[in-house]
C-alpha positions in Angstrom: 0.2 -0.2 -0.1 1.8 3.5 -1.1 2.2 5.5 1.3 1.0 9.0 2.8 2.6 12.1 1.5 3.3 13.7 4.8 4.2 9.7 5.7 7.2 10.3 3.3 8.1 14.1 3.8 8.8 13.2 7.2 11.0 9.9 7.0 12.9 12.3 4.7 14.0 14.8 6.9 14.8 12.1 9.4 17.1 10.6 7.4 18.3 14.0 6.6 19.0 14.7 10.1 20.8 11.3 11.0 23.7 12.2 8.0 24.0 16.2 9.5 24.5 13.9 12.9 26.7 11.5 11.6 28.9 14.0 9.8 28.6 16.8 12.6 30.2 13.8 15.2 33.1 12.9 13.0 33.9 16.7 12.5 34.5 16.7 15.9 35.9 13.9 16.1 38.0 15.1 13.4 38.5 18.3 15.1 39.5 17.0 18.4 42.3 14.6 17.2 43.6 16.5 15.5 43.8 19.6 18.0 45.5 16.9 20.7 48.3 16.1 18.5 49.0 19.9 17.8 49.0 20.0 21.9 50.9 17.1 22.3 53.7 18.5 19.2 54.0 21.9 21.2 52.0 23.8 18.2 50.3 27.1 19.2 46.6 27.3 18.2 44.6 30.6 18.4 44.2 33.4 15.4 46.6 35.7 17.5 48.9 35.3 14.4 46.8 37.5 11.7 47.6 40.6 14.3 51.9 39.4 13.5 53.8 41.3 11.3 54.1 39.6 7.4 57.7 40.5 7.4 57.5 39.8 2.8 55.8 41.7 -0.1 53.5 41.2 -2.8 54.2 41.6 -6.9 50.9 42.5 -6.9 47.9 44.6 -4.4 44.7 46.1 -4.8 45.4 47.4 -1.9 48.5 48.6 0.3 50.6 46.4 1.2 54.9 46.2 2.8 56.6 44.1 5.5 54.8 46.0 8.1 51.9 44.9 7.5 50.0 42.3 8.9 48.5 38.3 8.1 45.6 39.5 8.3 46.1 42.2 5.2 47.6 39.7 3.5 44.7 37.4 3.8 42.9 40.4 2.2 45.5 40.8 0.0 45.4 37.5 -1.5 41.7 37.5 -1.4 41.4 40.8 -3.6 43.5 38.9 -6.3 40.8 36.0 -6.4 37.9 38.3 -6.2 39.2 40.3 -9.1 41.0 37.6 -11.3 37.9 36.2 -11.0 35.5 38.5 -12.1 37.8 38.8 -15.2 37.2 35.8 -16.1 33.8 35.6 -15.7 33.1 38.9 -17.5 34.8 37.3 -20.5 34.7 34.1 -20.4 30.6 35.2 -20.8 31.2 37.1 -23.7 33.5 34.9 -25.4 31.4 31.8 -24.6 28.2 33.7 -26.3 29.8 34.7 -28.8 30.9 31.2 -29.4 27.2 29.7 -28.5 26.2 32.1 -31.2 28.9 31.8 -33.9 27.8 27.8 -34.0 23.5 28.6 -33.8 23.0 31.3 -35.9 26.3 31.7 -38.1 27.9 30.1 -41.9 29.2 26.5 -42.0 32.8 27.9 -41.4 31.6 29.6 -38.2 29.6 26.6 -37.0 33.2 24.3 -37.7 35.5 27.0 -35.8 33.6 27.2 -32.9 32.7 23.2 -33.2 36.8 23.7 -32.6 36.9 25.4 -29.9 34.0 23.9 -27.6 35.9 20.3 -29.0 39.6 21.3 -28.2 39.9 24.2 -25.3 37.6 22.1 -22.9 39.3 18.8 -23.6 42.8 20.2 -22.7 43.7 20.2 -19.0 43.3 23.9 -17.6 46.6 23.8 -16.3 48.1 23.1 -19.1 46.5 25.5 -21.3 47.8 28.6 -18.3 51.2 27.1 -18.8 51.2 27.2 -22.1 49.9 31.0 -22.2 52.5 32.2 -19.5 55.3 30.3 -20.4 55.0 29.7 -23.9 53.7 33.4 -25.0 54.2 35.9 -22.6 57.7 34.6 -21.1 58.6 34.3 -24.8 57.7 38.2 -25.1 61.2 40.9 -25.6 62.5 42.4 -22.6 61.9 45.7 -21.5 64.5 47.6 -23.3 62.8 46.3 -26.9 59.3 45.9 -26.1 56.0 46.3 -28.6 55.3 49.9 -28.1 52.2 51.4 -29.0 52.2 55.2 -29.1 54.8 55.7 -26.5 52.5 55.3 -24.2 52.6 51.3 -24.1 55.1 48.9 -23.4 54.4 45.2 -24.0 57.0 42.4 -22.9 58.2 39.6 -20.8 57.6 41.5 -17.2 54.1 42.2 -18.0 51.9 45.3 -19.6 52.6 49.2 -18.7 50.8 51.9 -19.3 49.7 55.2 -18.1 48.5 55.8 -14.8 47.1 58.5 -12.1 49.5 58.5 -9.2 49.5 61.0 -6.2 47.0 63.2 -8.4 49.1 63.3 -11.3 48.8 61.2 -14.9 52.5 59.3 -14.8 53.5 57.4 -18.0 56.0 54.6 -17.2 59.2 55.0 -18.6 62.8 52.7 -18.9 64.9 52.7 -16.8 68.0 50.4 -15.8 66.2 47.0 -17.2 62.7 47.6 -16.3 60.0 50.3 -16.9 58.9 52.7 -13.6 55.9 54.7 -12.9 52.1 54.3 -14.4 51.0 51.2 -13.7 51.5 47.2 -14.6 49.2 44.4 -15.7 52.0 41.4 -14.4 51.6 38.1 -16.9 50.8 36.1 -13.8 47.2 37.9 -14.1 46.7 38.2 -17.7 48.0 34.0 -18.3 45.4 33.3 -15.3 42.4 35.8 -16.5 43.0 34.3 -20.4 43.4 31.2 -18.8 40.2 30.5 -17.0 38.6 33.0 -19.8 38.9 30.9 -22.8 38.2 28.0 -21.0 35.0 28.4 -19.4 34.2 30.1 -22.6 33.8 26.8 -24.4 31.6 25.2 -21.7 29.5 28.3 -21.9 29.0 27.8 -26.3 27.9 24.6 -25.2 25.9 25.4 -22.7 24.5 28.5 -24.7 23.9 26.6 -28.0 22.1 23.8 -26.5 19.8 26.1 -24.7 19.0 28.0 -27.9 18.5 24.8 -29.5 15.5 23.8 -26.8 13.5 26.8 -27.7 10.4 26.1 -29.5 10.9 26.8 -33.5 7.3 27.1 -33.3 8.3 30.9 -31.3 10.3 31.7 -34.6 7.8 31.4 -36.6 5.5 33.6 -34.3 8.4 36.2 -34.7 8.9 36.5 -38.5 5.4 37.0 -38.2 4.9 39.5 -36.2 7.4 41.1 -38.7 11.3 40.8 -36.5 14.3 40.6 -38.3 16.3 38.0 -36.7 18.2 40.0 -34.3 15.4 41.6 -32.8 13.7 38.0 -32.2 16.5 36.1 -30.5 16.6 39.8 -28.6 13.3 40.2 -27.6 12.1 36.5 -27.7 14.6 33.5 -28.1 17.2 34.9 -25.9 15.1 35.3 -22.7 13.5 31.8 -23.1 16.5 30.5 -23.1 17.7 32.0 -20.2 15.7 29.6 -18.2 17.9 26.8 -19.6 20.5 28.5 -19.6 20.9 30.2 -16.0 21.0 27.0 -13.8 23.9 25.4 -15.4 25.5 28.3 -16.2 26.0 29.1 -12.1 28.6 26.2 -12.3 30.8 27.6 -14.5 30.4 30.7 -12.1 31.5 28.4 -9.3 34.1 26.6 -11.1 36.2 29.5 -12.1 36.2 30.7 -8.8 37.4 27.8 -7.3 39.7 26.8 -10.4 41.2 30.8 -9.8 43.6 28.8 -7.2 45.9 27.4 -9.9 47.1 30.9 -9.7 50.1 29.1 -7.3 51.2 27.2 -10.3 52.8 30.5 -12.1 53.1 32.5 -9.4 50.2 34.7 -9.3 49.9 36.4 -5.4 45.8 34.8 -5.4 44.5 33.9 -1.8 45.9 30.3 -1.8 49.0 31.5 -2.9 49.4 34.6 -0.4 47.3 33.6 2.5 47.7 29.3 2.0 51.2 29.4 0.6 53.0 31.8 2.4 51.5 32.2 5.5 51.7 29.2 6.3 54.6 28.1 6.0 55.8 31.5 8.1 53.5 30.6 11.0 52.6 26.7 10.9 49.4 27.6 11.8 48.3 25.0 9.5 44.7 24.3 11.3 43.9 28.1 11.2 44.2 29.1 7.6 43.3 26.2 6.0 39.6 26.7 7.8 39.4 30.3 7.1 41.0 29.9 3.3 37.9 27.0 3.2 35.7 29.0 4.5 35.8 32.2 2.3 35.4 29.7 -0.4 32.8 28.3 0.5 31.3 31.8 1.6 31.8 33.5 -1.8 30.6 30.4 -3.4 27.3 29.8 -1.3 27.1 33.9 -2.1 27.5 33.4 -6.2 24.8 30.7 -5.9 22.2 32.8 -4.2 22.7 35.7 -6.9 22.2 33.3 -9.3 19.2 31.8 -7.7 17.7 35.5 -7.0 17.9 36.6 -10.8 16.8 33.5 -11.7 13.6 33.7 -9.9 13.3 37.0 -11.0 13.4 36.8 -14.4 11.3 33.1 -14.2 8.0 36.2 -12.3 8.6 38.6 -15.0 8.0 35.7 -17.7 5.1 34.8 -15.6 3.7 38.6 -15.9 4.4 38.6 -19.8 
């Protein structure tokens, strides 16, 4: 005999509570053993180390940082660098992914073939290898600063980055070659370029496939209805097809954004100072506070991933409400 729905719901909740209890018990047991082992080895615990002077410098910072700064500030430097490269890669992969998806769906057979090659080739090559190729084979093969590629005597491209004018202390300062490198202005370091490009290209292949699949999922009758109303292909895409395809596209697109953020941790492989390299790397090596440092790092990745999911779910729910009222 079929059991009532409320009984099934109660059983489901009970099993979920049992599972949560088992997980919490296992985590408590592991934490107790770890703390006991640390105490037996004479390793200090706690978060007081965050206020200790770091004594090292970071090659790229979005906030001021020097040898006299604390480990807590080093944490924020790494976090901001991680968020910075993730945002760049998400925007870049979104734009490139839509272009690839549109090319595969709409364009000339040659463009469709190129889009298929991009999707099939890029997503089947490990991301780390793509980052290595961009960094070592492309960027590191650029000329030395003395032989930089110049653009209007303002922008200089070499194996140490892209140098261009910037506002410093209220004045417009352009980079000038002094000795073996440029001074003045600002620079985009090759580590940032390699990581951002690698993440962008790799993720765009997956987004391109998702865009293509979402467009294919739209009923052909909507195209015919749009044409019968006198809409051009572009108007039909913008006003009818694309909004309809978003309900298929957004859920898996959220996963790609999460992957960009988590894959940014590969920065340590080429020396980009992200959260893992600065905090879970340098700070951990200097302090030995493994449990605290790794726990903080894991919680940050978990928190930001949850925020991304919540934001995308909210956006998806808003679109669903708009569609219901149209």
